[in-house]
Backbone bond lengths (Angstrom), bond angles and torsions (degrees), N, CA, C in turn:
res aa  C-N    CA-C-N  psi(-1)  N-CA   C-N-CA  omega(-1)  CA-C   N-CA-C  phi
1 M - - - 1.462 - - 1.531 109.80 -
2 I 1.318 116.06 140.05 1.454 120.01 175.04 1.532 108.89 -126.05
3 E 1.340 116.06 155.30 1.450 121.38 -177.77 1.523 111.20 -102.51
4 G 1.316 115.72 143.93 1.450 121.37 176.31 1.514 109.90 -155.39
5 R 1.318 115.59 -170.71 1.466 122.02 179.25 1.516 109.57 -124.59
6 I 1.334 116.88 134.85 1.463 121.00 175.38 1.524 108.08 -72.98
7 T 1.322 117.00 119.56 1.461 120.70 -177.24 1.532 113.32 -112.99
8 K 1.329 117.42 -8.96 1.469 119.65 177.36 1.519 109.21 -157.80
9 I 1.328 115.58 141.90 1.463 121.24 174.37 1.520 108.09 -132.78
10 I 1.324 116.83 122.59 1.460 122.45 171.99 1.522 107.14 -127.50
11 S 1.327 115.82 114.25 1.454 121.74 -175.94 1.534 109.11 57.35
12 N 1.321 118.65 -120.61 1.462 121.28 -179.47 1.527 112.32 -103.92
13 L 1.323 116.45 17.16 1.462 120.53 179.86 1.532 109.36 -106.15
14 Y 1.332 115.27 125.55 1.460 122.20 -175.42 1.534 108.97 -113.55
15 T 1.326 115.82 121.88 1.458 120.09 176.41 1.522 108.40 -91.58
16 V 1.326 116.25 119.19 1.458 122.12 -179.38 1.524 108.38 -108.10
17 T 1.334 116.84 127.80 1.457 122.39 -178.93 1.526 109.75 -103.90
18 I 1.327 115.72 124.26 1.458 123.04 174.70 1.522 106.85 -117.86
19 N 1.333 116.56 108.08 1.464 121.33 -170.59 1.533 108.38 57.48
20 T 1.328 118.82 -113.26 1.466 120.00 178.55 1.534 111.86 -106.02
21 K 1.316 116.86 0.30 1.465 121.85 -178.21 1.526 110.36 -89.21
22 Q 1.329 117.04 137.90 1.458 121.52 177.94 1.523 110.22 -117.05
23 I 1.342 115.32 133.60 1.471 121.88 -179.77 1.526 108.54 -127.75
24 D 1.319 117.08 125.06 1.460 121.61 176.68 1.520 109.31 -83.64
25 C 1.328 115.66 125.07 1.470 121.48 -174.54 1.520 110.72 -129.46
26 Q 1.326 113.41 167.30 1.453 121.08 168.78 1.524 108.13 -116.47
27 A 1.337 116.22 158.89 1.464 120.86 -178.05 1.521 109.83 -94.00
28 R 1.325 116.01 140.89 1.468 120.48 177.62 1.520 110.15 -63.19
29 G 1.318 115.37 150.07 1.457 121.03 -179.31 1.511 113.98 -61.85
30 K 1.342 116.78 -20.98 1.465 119.85 -177.38 1.525 111.97 -62.42
31 F 1.333 117.52 -25.64 1.462 119.42 -179.35 1.520 111.18 -65.51
32 R 1.343 117.05 -36.87 1.468 119.97 176.47 1.512 110.48 -64.65
33 K 1.340 116.59 -42.03 1.471 120.21 179.74 1.524 110.80 -64.79
34 E 1.330 116.55 -35.21 1.459 121.39 -179.66 1.527 111.97 -86.23
35 K 1.358 116.18 1.73 1.462 122.58 -177.51 1.527 111.28 54.35
36 M 1.317 114.81 39.89 1.462 122.86 177.20 1.522 108.60 -110.43
37 T 1.326 117.10 121.86 1.455 121.99 178.56 1.517 109.81 -105.16
38 P 1.327 119.13 115.88 1.468 119.90 175.87 1.525 110.70 -60.85
39 L 1.330 116.05 139.39 1.455 121.53 -177.16 1.523 110.67 -123.40
40 V 1.335 116.11 154.36 1.452 119.99 168.97 1.537 107.75 -58.47
41 G 1.325 115.37 135.27 1.456 120.45 -177.15 1.508 113.46 99.06
42 D 1.338 117.26 -15.72 1.465 120.92 178.50 1.524 110.97 -67.00
43 Y 1.330 116.41 137.47 1.455 121.42 165.80 1.521 106.74 -85.92
44 C 1.321 116.71 138.50 1.456 119.54 -173.68 1.526 110.85 -147.56
45 K 1.336 114.36 166.46 1.456 121.43 171.99 1.521 107.51 -110.45
46 I 1.345 115.72 137.83 1.458 119.08 -178.58 1.525 110.55 -128.13
47 D 1.328 113.85 153.13 1.459 121.95 168.99 1.533 105.46 -90.57
48 E 1.341 116.53 104.29 1.454 120.50 -171.51 1.526 112.17 -65.32
49 K 1.337 117.60 -35.24 1.458 120.35 -179.04 1.525 111.65 -70.07
50 Q 1.339 116.31 -47.41 1.467 120.72 -178.03 1.532 112.81 -83.28
51 K 1.355 114.88 -13.44 1.469 121.04 -178.41 1.532 111.69 59.14
52 W 1.344 113.34 50.50 1.457 121.34 176.62 1.530 109.52 -117.39
53 I 1.337 117.21 139.77 1.465 120.94 165.91 1.516 106.23 -82.90
54 V 1.329 117.11 120.47 1.467 120.38 -174.30 1.531 113.04 -108.43
55 E 1.327 117.53 -17.60 1.468 119.37 -179.88 1.527 110.03 -154.91
56 I 1.343 115.49 137.82 1.462 122.12 172.72 1.529 107.44 -102.54
57 L 1.320 116.80 123.23 1.452 120.90 -178.70 1.530 110.21 -77.77
58 P 1.342 118.05 158.35 1.477 121.26 -176.59 1.526 112.54 -55.14
59 R 1.345 115.14 139.91 1.454 121.97 -179.93 1.528 110.64 -96.88
60 K 1.322 116.07 149.94 1.469 118.45 172.29 1.532 110.53 -88.92
61 N 1.341 116.99 -23.48 1.458 121.75 173.76 1.524 108.40 -168.60
62 S 1.314 115.50 169.91 1.470 120.10 175.56 1.518 109.01 -158.95
63 L 1.326 115.66 155.07 1.453 122.82 175.73 1.523 108.67 -120.72
64 E 1.345 115.61 149.03 1.456 119.71 177.29 1.523 111.23 -89.45
65 R 1.320 116.48 -37.98 1.459 119.58 -178.06 1.507 109.05 -143.06
66 P 1.288 118.95 98.10 1.465 128.98 7.45 1.525 112.05 -74.76
67 S 1.324 117.24 153.79 1.460 123.01 -177.98 1.521 110.18 -83.56
68 I 1.329 116.15 105.40 1.462 121.06 -177.36 1.519 108.92 -160.40
69 A 1.331 116.66 154.36 1.459 121.44 -177.72 1.523 110.75 -128.90
70 N 1.341 114.57 159.99 1.477 122.56 173.41 1.525 112.66 58.97
71 V 1.322 114.75 52.04 1.466 121.51 -177.36 1.525 110.08 -97.93
72 D 1.340 116.35 139.98 1.463 121.40 176.14 1.530 111.77 -92.47
73 S 1.332 116.69 -49.78 1.467 121.07 -178.32 1.520 110.09 -136.09
74 A 1.328 115.08 155.45 1.465 121.41 175.99 1.521 108.52 -117.28
75 L 1.330 116.25 122.94 1.458 121.77 174.25 1.524 106.74 -93.01
76 I 1.321 115.69 105.61 1.465 121.37 -174.93 1.520 108.58 -92.90
77 V 1.323 115.99 103.80 1.466 121.79 -175.68 1.525 108.36 -85.95
78 T 1.327 115.27 121.22 1.459 121.85 -170.33 1.518 110.57 -129.94
79 A 1.325 116.28 112.06 1.462 120.03 178.13 1.525 110.12 -74.04
80 V 1.327 116.44 144.15 1.463 120.55 175.51 1.533 110.87 -97.50
81 K 1.352 115.52 -9.16 1.460 120.82 178.81 1.532 108.63 -163.41
82 N 1.331 115.89 143.40 1.485 120.99 178.40 1.533 114.12 52.01
83 P 1.326 120.06 68.02 1.467 128.93 7.15 1.523 112.55 -81.82
84 D 1.334 114.77 161.60 1.457 120.31 -177.39 1.530 111.44 -62.78
85 F 1.320 114.89 148.60 1.458 121.33 178.96 1.525 110.64 -64.79
86 S 1.335 116.69 134.14 1.461 123.07 176.68 1.523 108.80 -122.89
87 S 1.322 116.68 105.44 1.462 119.92 178.91 1.520 111.07 -66.51
88 L 1.334 117.55 -32.52 1.458 120.32 179.95 1.528 111.00 -65.81
89 L 1.338 117.37 -44.13 1.459 120.38 178.50 1.524 110.45 -63.19
90 L 1.322 117.05 -42.96 1.461 120.40 178.52 1.522 110.39 -62.05
91 D 1.328 117.49 -44.28 1.464 120.58 -179.75 1.525 111.55 -64.85
92 K 1.332 117.00 -36.67 1.470 119.83 176.56 1.522 110.73 -62.77
93 L 1.321 116.71 -42.92 1.466 120.28 179.32 1.523 111.05 -66.17
94 L 1.314 117.33 -37.33 1.460 120.90 176.76 1.531 111.03 -64.66
95 V 1.327 116.34 -41.59 1.472 120.48 176.90 1.524 110.26 -63.42
96 L 1.331 116.23 -46.69 1.457 120.89 -177.29 1.529 111.50 -59.81
97 T 1.318 116.83 -47.71 1.465 119.60 -178.51 1.523 110.93 -67.02
98 T 1.322 117.28 -40.01 1.470 120.80 179.76 1.517 111.09 -62.02
99 L 1.330 117.42 -43.70 1.467 120.99 -178.92 1.522 112.52 -68.33
100 H 1.340 116.88 -19.51 1.461 120.66 176.38 1.528 111.68 -98.55
101 H 1.326 116.19 12.87 1.472 121.82 177.68 1.535 111.33 58.31
102 I 1.327 114.82 40.99 1.461 122.71 176.22 1.522 107.63 -113.43
103 H 1.314 116.47 130.88 1.469 120.78 -178.05 1.524 109.85 -74.03
104 P 1.349 118.59 121.72 1.464 120.09 -179.46 1.523 112.63 -89.48
105 I 1.337 115.60 141.01 1.455 123.22 173.79 1.527 106.87 -128.24
106 I 1.323 117.09 123.81 1.466 121.33 -178.87 1.525 109.43 -91.61
107 C 1.321 116.03 128.73 1.469 120.77 177.46 1.526 108.90 -123.70
108 F 1.326 116.75 109.35 1.461 121.65 178.63 1.525 110.41 -83.61
109 T 1.330 115.95 138.23 1.462 121.51 179.95 1.531 110.56 -123.96
110 K 1.343 114.92 163.25 1.466 124.31 174.36 1.530 112.77 64.86
111 V 1.330 116.10 26.88 1.465 120.75 177.93 1.530 110.55 -61.22
112 D 1.330 116.69 -30.53 1.471 120.94 -178.43 1.525 112.86 -66.95
113 L 1.333 118.31 -13.97 1.462 121.69 -179.80 1.520 113.22 -84.99
114 L 1.331 117.35 -8.95 1.460 121.23 -173.48 1.524 112.06 -77.77
115 T 1.320 115.47 145.21 1.461 120.94 170.05 1.529 107.91 -76.40
116 K 1.323 116.69 173.35 1.459 120.18 -179.47 1.521 111.20 -60.15
117 T 1.323 116.63 -44.45 1.472 120.38 179.62 1.521 110.89 -65.34
118 E 1.336 116.11 -43.52 1.465 120.00 178.73 1.520 110.90 -63.93
119 S 1.321 116.96 -35.70 1.462 120.92 -179.99 1.521 111.10 -64.34
120 E 1.315 116.92 -38.70 1.458 120.61 177.39 1.529 110.97 -62.58
121 T 1.323 116.07 -41.73 1.472 120.34 177.77 1.519 110.59 -65.18
122 Y 1.324 116.30 -42.31 1.469 120.76 179.28 1.528 111.64 -58.91
123 H 1.318 117.22 -44.42 1.466 120.01 -178.11 1.528 111.33 -64.17
124 K 1.335 116.83 -30.32 1.466 119.64 175.21 1.528 110.13 -67.20
125 W 1.349 116.47 -41.70 1.462 120.31 176.40 1.529 110.17 -61.27
126 K 1.319 116.01 -45.92 1.463 121.12 -178.77 1.521 110.93 -59.02
127 E 1.332 116.41 -45.43 1.461 120.89 179.48 1.518 111.46 -63.84
128 T 1.333 117.32 -33.99 1.468 121.28 178.34 1.520 110.70 -57.86
129 Y 1.319 116.84 -47.68 1.464 120.39 -177.53 1.523 112.10 -75.37
130 Q 1.309 117.29 -31.45 1.459 119.72 175.81 1.527 110.90 -66.43
131 R 1.336 116.59 -38.89 1.468 120.29 178.95 1.521 111.64 -63.11
132 V 1.319 116.71 -35.11 1.467 120.38 177.75 1.523 110.42 -64.52
133 G 1.341 116.62 -31.19 1.461 120.78 179.42 1.513 114.06 117.55
134 Y 1.337 117.27 6.59 1.458 120.33 179.23 1.526 110.79 -75.56
135 D 1.339 116.26 148.09 1.462 121.09 169.21 1.523 107.48 -73.26
136 V 1.327 116.93 124.66 1.461 121.93 -177.67 1.526 109.13 -127.31
137 V 1.343 116.00 128.25 1.465 121.16 177.89 1.520 109.19 -135.24
138 E 1.328 115.23 167.42 1.463 121.31 170.15 1.522 108.07 -109.59
139 N 1.316 116.75 155.36 1.466 120.46 -173.10 1.529 113.71 -65.15
140 T 1.332 117.16 -12.96 1.465 120.48 177.78 1.533 112.20 -83.77
141 E 1.322 117.26 -11.84 1.464 121.63 -177.13 1.534 110.25 -89.13
142 I 1.311 116.68 63.30 1.462 122.02 -172.99 1.528 112.16 -61.44
143 S 1.323 117.42 -42.01 1.467 120.72 -178.56 1.520 111.12 -62.22
144 R 1.321 116.75 -44.74 1.480 119.94 179.73 1.523 110.83 -67.27
145 I 1.328 117.30 -39.31 1.468 120.46 178.29 1.527 109.87 -59.68
146 N 1.330 117.12 -45.68 1.462 120.50 178.33 1.523 111.64 -58.85
147 Q 1.320 117.36 -38.96 1.466 120.97 178.58 1.528 110.93 -65.21
148 L 1.335 116.83 -42.46 1.465 120.71 -178.46 1.532 112.35 -67.95
149 L 1.345 116.55 -28.80 1.464 120.23 -175.73 1.531 113.47 -93.91
150 S 1.298 117.09 -7.73 1.463 121.83 -172.23 1.518 113.46 -51.39
151 R 1.350 115.21 131.84 1.469 125.36 172.78 1.533 113.15 60.47
152 Q 1.323 115.82 37.19 1.463 120.61 179.97 1.525 111.16 -133.37
153 V 1.347 114.64 167.94 1.468 121.53 166.78 1.518 106.11 -101.10
154 I 1.320 115.81 121.94 1.460 122.18 -171.57 1.522 110.12 -115.50
155 V 1.320 116.77 135.53 1.454 120.22 167.62 1.517 106.88 -103.88
156 I 1.316 116.61 131.08 1.463 121.15 177.21 1.515 107.08 -106.90
157 T 1.305 116.78 122.26 1.449 120.19 -173.13 1.518 109.93 -146.87
158 G 1.320 116.57 173.44 1.451 121.62 -177.70 1.515 110.99 145.72
159 Q 1.310 115.80 -176.62 1.451 121.70 -176.27 1.530 111.65 -62.23
160 T 1.316 116.39 143.90 1.455 121.26 176.10 1.521 110.39 -57.65
161 G 1.329 115.94 131.29 1.454 120.59 179.00 1.513 114.61 88.55
162 A 1.338 117.05 3.24 1.465 120.11 -177.84 1.525 112.37 -75.92
163 G 1.341 116.93 -18.78 1.457 119.91 176.89 1.511 114.27 110.11
164 K 1.323 116.92 30.58 1.473 120.41 -178.67 1.527 111.47 -65.53
165 S 1.324 116.77 -52.44 1.471 119.63 -178.92 1.520 111.21 -65.00
166 T 1.326 117.17 -36.16 1.462 120.79 177.16 1.523 110.35 -61.35
167 L 1.336 116.83 -41.82 1.465 120.59 179.57 1.520 110.74 -64.83
168 I 1.335 117.26 -42.80 1.463 119.76 178.37 1.528 110.22 -61.09
169 N 1.333 117.09 -39.13 1.461 120.05 177.12 1.525 111.88 -62.44
170 E 1.334 116.53 -32.94 1.461 120.25 176.67 1.531 110.55 -70.49
171 L 1.329 116.48 -38.31 1.459 120.48 179.58 1.522 111.39 -71.24
172 C 1.347 116.12 -33.09 1.465 120.35 179.94 1.534 108.53 -146.18
173 P 1.329 118.64 86.08 1.469 122.67 -175.25 1.527 114.18 -56.44
174 S 1.323 118.12 -26.81 1.462 120.21 -176.66 1.529 112.69 -67.64
175 L 1.336 118.17 -17.76 1.462 120.41 -178.83 1.525 111.77 -71.02
176 K 1.332 117.22 -37.61 1.461 122.88 177.43 1.535 111.82 52.04
177 L 1.346 115.66 51.82 1.465 119.65 179.43 1.527 110.67 -68.86
178 K 1.319 115.91 146.77 1.456 120.97 -178.62 1.517 110.79 -69.63
179 T 1.341 116.50 135.95 1.460 122.17 175.59 1.512 108.64 -124.34
180 S 1.350 115.02 165.74 1.459 118.98 -177.74 1.516 109.67 -148.68
181 P 1.339 118.20 148.93 1.465 120.82 -178.98 1.516 112.56 -72.89
182 I 1.340 115.33 167.27 1.452 122.10 177.75 1.527 110.23 -75.46
183 S 1.345 116.09 141.19 1.454 120.71 173.45 1.525 108.43 -77.24
184 K 1.349 117.35 115.52 1.462 120.73 -177.99 1.522 111.81 -65.16
185 S 1.319 117.92 -33.64 1.455 120.20 -177.94 1.522 112.28 -71.46
186 L 1.344 116.61 -30.57 1.466 120.59 -177.43 1.521 112.88 -102.44
187 N 1.330 117.84 -13.25 1.473 123.31 -175.56 1.523 111.18 55.51
188 R 1.304 116.68 38.22 1.461 120.86 174.38 1.518 108.33 -150.99
189 G 1.311 114.05 168.23 1.448 119.23 -174.80 1.512 113.89 -79.30
190 V 1.318 114.68 164.43 1.457 122.26 172.87 1.526 107.37 -98.71
191 H 1.328 117.21 131.67 1.455 120.21 -178.69 1.531 111.10 -58.31
192 T 1.334 116.75 127.69 1.454 120.41 175.15 1.518 111.29 -115.45
193 T 1.331 117.49 -20.22 1.459 121.46 179.45 1.524 108.61 -98.50
194 R 1.336 117.15 120.82 1.465 121.18 -176.15 1.521 113.08 -103.91
195 H 1.303 117.29 -8.59 1.452 120.13 -179.82 1.524 108.67 -150.53
196 T 1.326 115.96 166.32 1.455 120.98 178.29 1.521 109.20 -97.99
197 E 1.335 115.38 134.29 1.465 119.75 -177.99 1.519 110.21 -147.25
198 L 1.338 116.69 140.60 1.458 122.53 175.22 1.523 109.93 -91.98
199 F 1.329 115.94 128.49 1.459 120.92 177.95 1.533 109.64 -115.24
200 P 1.344 118.36 131.81 1.463 119.98 174.18 1.527 109.80 -77.86
201 I 1.331 116.47 122.61 1.461 122.23 178.15 1.521 107.95 -131.56
202 N 1.330 115.97 125.19 1.462 120.06 -177.74 1.533 109.57 51.30
203 D 1.341 117.25 -118.81 1.470 120.00 -179.59 1.522 111.95 -110.97
204 Y 1.351 117.54 27.73 1.462 120.14 178.98 1.529 109.79 -143.74
205 Y 1.322 115.46 165.90 1.464 122.67 173.09 1.524 108.12 -105.82
206 I 1.324 115.96 140.24 1.453 119.71 176.14 1.526 109.10 -131.57
207 A 1.322 116.22 141.31 1.461 120.96 -178.34 1.509 110.08 -107.78
208 D 1.314 116.15 125.21 1.461 121.13 169.55 1.517 106.05 -89.89
209 T 1.323 116.73 127.47 1.465 120.48 -173.11 1.520 110.18 -126.85
210 P 1.352 117.51 152.85 1.461 119.20 175.18 1.522 110.48 -57.26
211 G 1.324 117.61 132.81 1.458 120.87 -178.68 1.514 111.70 -80.18
212 F 1.334 115.52 176.67 1.453 120.25 177.92 1.519 109.31 -155.96
213 S 1.323 116.33 160.18 1.455 121.39 -176.42 1.518 112.75 -106.75
214 S 1.320 118.63 -10.87 1.459 121.73 178.32 1.519 108.56 -144.90
215 L 1.311 115.29 165.33 1.460 119.78 -175.50 1.514 109.14 -152.18
216 E 1.319 117.06 131.57 1.446 121.51 176.76 1.517 109.63 -111.42
217 L 1.322 115.61 138.77 1.460 121.81 176.40 1.522 107.48 -112.37
218 K 1.310 115.63 111.54 1.467 120.16 179.82 1.522 109.33 -128.32
219 G 1.315 115.63 154.38 1.455 120.24 175.41 1.519 114.21 88.66
220 Y 1.336 117.16 5.18 1.453 120.40 178.69 1.526 109.85 -109.03
221 S 1.322 116.28 151.08 1.464 121.37 178.45 1.525 109.49 -86.73
222 P 1.336 117.25 157.61 1.468 120.02 174.96 1.528 112.10 -56.05
223 E 1.318 117.10 -33.99 1.461 120.95 179.03 1.531 110.96 -64.30
224 E 1.336 116.73 -39.51 1.459 120.39 178.39 1.524 111.10 -67.27
225 I 1.328 116.44 -41.22 1.461 120.04 178.08 1.526 109.72 -61.44
226 K 1.318 116.48 -43.52 1.468 120.91 179.75 1.526 111.21 -60.15
227 S 1.336 116.01 -40.06 1.465 120.24 -178.19 1.527 112.45 -67.05
228 A 1.343 116.82 -19.16 1.462 121.11 -177.80 1.528 112.65 -87.08
229 F 1.325 117.11 3.33 1.466 122.20 173.36 1.520 107.33 -109.79
230 P 1.337 117.80 90.03 1.464 121.65 -171.18 1.521 114.71 -60.83
231 E 1.341 118.07 -25.04 1.463 119.63 -178.89 1.521 112.81 -68.42
232 F 1.358 117.40 -17.19 1.462 120.15 178.85 1.520 112.09 -76.15
233 A 1.333 117.15 -24.78 1.460 122.03 -167.27 1.527 113.89 -63.88
234 K 1.319 117.93 -28.70 1.464 119.47 -175.10 1.530 113.41 -82.94
235 Y 1.336 116.98 -1.16 1.469 120.72 -179.89 1.532 110.16 -105.94
236 S 1.332 116.26 126.17 1.467 122.47 -179.49 1.524 109.05 -100.30
237 C 1.314 115.66 106.10 1.454 120.93 -179.10 1.529 111.01 -80.85
238 R 1.309 115.40 167.59 1.472 121.32 -179.18 1.522 111.29 -60.80
239 Y 1.350 115.30 -39.03 1.468 120.55 -179.80 1.522 109.33 -106.31
240 K 1.318 117.40 131.32 1.459 121.69 -177.81 1.523 112.34 -62.38
241 D 1.346 116.57 -31.67 1.464 120.39 -179.60 1.526 111.83 -98.26
242 C 1.329 116.47 25.80 1.463 121.42 -178.11 1.527 110.50 -59.73
243 N 1.315 115.89 129.75 1.459 121.68 178.13 1.529 112.19 -94.57
244 H 1.337 116.63 6.36 1.467 121.81 178.09 1.529 110.59 55.65
245 D 1.326 114.27 45.98 1.458 119.30 -176.30 1.529 110.07 -127.50
246 K 1.333 116.27 -88.06 1.465 120.62 -176.85 1.527 112.75 -105.40
247 E 1.335 116.72 2.75 1.452 120.10 -177.93 1.532 111.38 -70.05
248 T 1.331 114.84 150.85 1.466 120.00 176.32 1.530 109.59 -84.18
249 D 1.310 115.08 156.29 1.466 121.99 178.01 1.534 110.94 54.35
250 C 1.337 116.60 44.06 1.464 121.72 177.92 1.527 108.64 -88.27
251 K 1.309 115.98 117.11 1.463 120.83 -177.05 1.531 111.77 -68.96
252 V 1.338 116.69 -30.73 1.461 120.13 179.42 1.532 110.31 -67.78
253 K 1.323 117.18 -45.54 1.465 120.00 178.55 1.531 110.90 -62.32
254 K 1.333 115.35 -37.82 1.463 119.10 177.71 1.531 110.50 -64.46
255 A 1.348 115.68 -39.82 1.467 120.25 179.04 1.519 111.10 -64.32
256 V 1.328 116.59 -35.23 1.467 120.67 176.35 1.522 109.91 -65.56
257 E 1.334 116.35 -45.48 1.463 121.15 -179.69 1.523 111.53 -61.44
258 E 1.321 116.43 -33.80 1.466 121.03 -177.70 1.525 112.70 -90.41
259 G 1.320 116.70 1.25 1.456 120.87 176.38 1.520 115.50 82.31
260 E 1.336 117.17 8.84 1.463 120.53 178.78 1.527 111.21 -77.42
261 I 1.324 116.58 -29.16 1.464 123.35 175.13 1.516 107.53 -117.07
262 S 1.331 117.03 135.96 1.456 122.09 -178.74 1.532 111.39 -61.42
263 L 1.346 116.04 129.98 1.458 120.88 176.71 1.524 110.34 -60.30
264 S 1.322 117.30 -40.01 1.462 120.87 179.57 1.526 111.35 -61.01
265 R 1.326 116.46 -43.78 1.467 120.10 178.69 1.527 110.41 -63.74
266 Y 1.304 117.06 -40.81 1.469 120.71 179.61 1.530 110.24 -65.36
267 E 1.328 116.90 -40.65 1.466 120.10 177.92 1.529 111.06 -65.47
268 S 1.339 117.23 -37.35 1.466 120.14 175.66 1.521 110.16 -62.16
269 Y 1.321 116.31 -43.26 1.477 120.73 177.50 1.514 110.63 -56.72
270 Q 1.328 117.29 -47.52 1.461 120.55 -178.84 1.527 111.45 -62.85
271 R 1.326 116.82 -42.40 1.477 120.41 -178.53 1.525 110.80 -67.54
272 I 1.333 116.75 -42.76 1.463 119.53 -179.96 1.522 110.53 -66.95
273 K 1.316 116.69 -39.75 1.477 120.90 179.34 1.530 110.83 -61.93
274 K 1.321 116.68 -38.14 1.473 120.19 178.32 1.522 110.66 -67.29
275 E 1.323 116.66 -36.47 1.458 119.94 -179.54 1.522 112.30 -63.39
276 V 1.340 115.78 -36.48 1.472 118.46 -176.64 1.523 111.84 -87.49
C-alpha cells in the first residue's frame, strides 16, 4: 500500500497524486457501506497494482459544498457587479468556513465595472470586512494573493459567475481553465466548473470548485452561528448566553445602534440564526 492525496474526482474515477505521479483509481465498495465518500483533498492509501483506494486517512476538516477535505484557507471570490453583490451570501460563506476551522480570505472582483457612486458604496463594504479583521483583497492584487495563499491547501469558492476560474487563470495562466460570461436574463453566471480538482500553483494547492448561487446552513446551533461573527466577541452582555436578539441590556445591539458593528452584518446574523 502507498499513500497519496486525491486531487481530482470525475464521476467514479479518483485521481490520486503521489509526489508528482498521478494514478487513476476507483474506490472500494466498503466506503458505500460505511457511508464514507472520498473527497478531493483526502489523504488515502491505495493498492497501486489493482488501482483501488483502500483507506481514507483521518481528515482535519471537510466541506459538503464544495466537496473537499483538509483545507487550510478559503478564498471567497465575491463579485461586486454582474452578478450583484450579496452581503448575505458572503456572510454565510464566512460563517461556514469559520465553523470548519478554515481561514477565510475575501477576494472582490469586477471592481472596474463600478460607477463612481457604486465605487463609493463598495469601499464602505470593503472597510466593513476589514474592520472585522478579515483578509480582504481585489483580484488584481496577484502578488498579495500569492503571499496569503503560500504553502497551503486553498479552496476557491463563491457565487457562480464571480470569476473564480478567471482568477485561477491569472494565478497560473498555463491552466487555461474554461470561463463563461454572465447570463443577462438571470444576472448570474453559467457554471463552467463541473468537478472539483486540486491544482499545484507556486508553493500551494488551489481547488477550483463548482460554483453556486445560494447556500443553506443546517445542523448548527445558534450559539455556533454567534461564535462565527468575531466582532461580537469583544462585547460583554448582561447575560452570558445572550443571543443578541430580544434580550435587554445587549451590548452587541447597542454597538449596532452606535455604528460600531455593521447593521448589515447584524442582519445577516439574525437571518442565518433563523435558518438554523
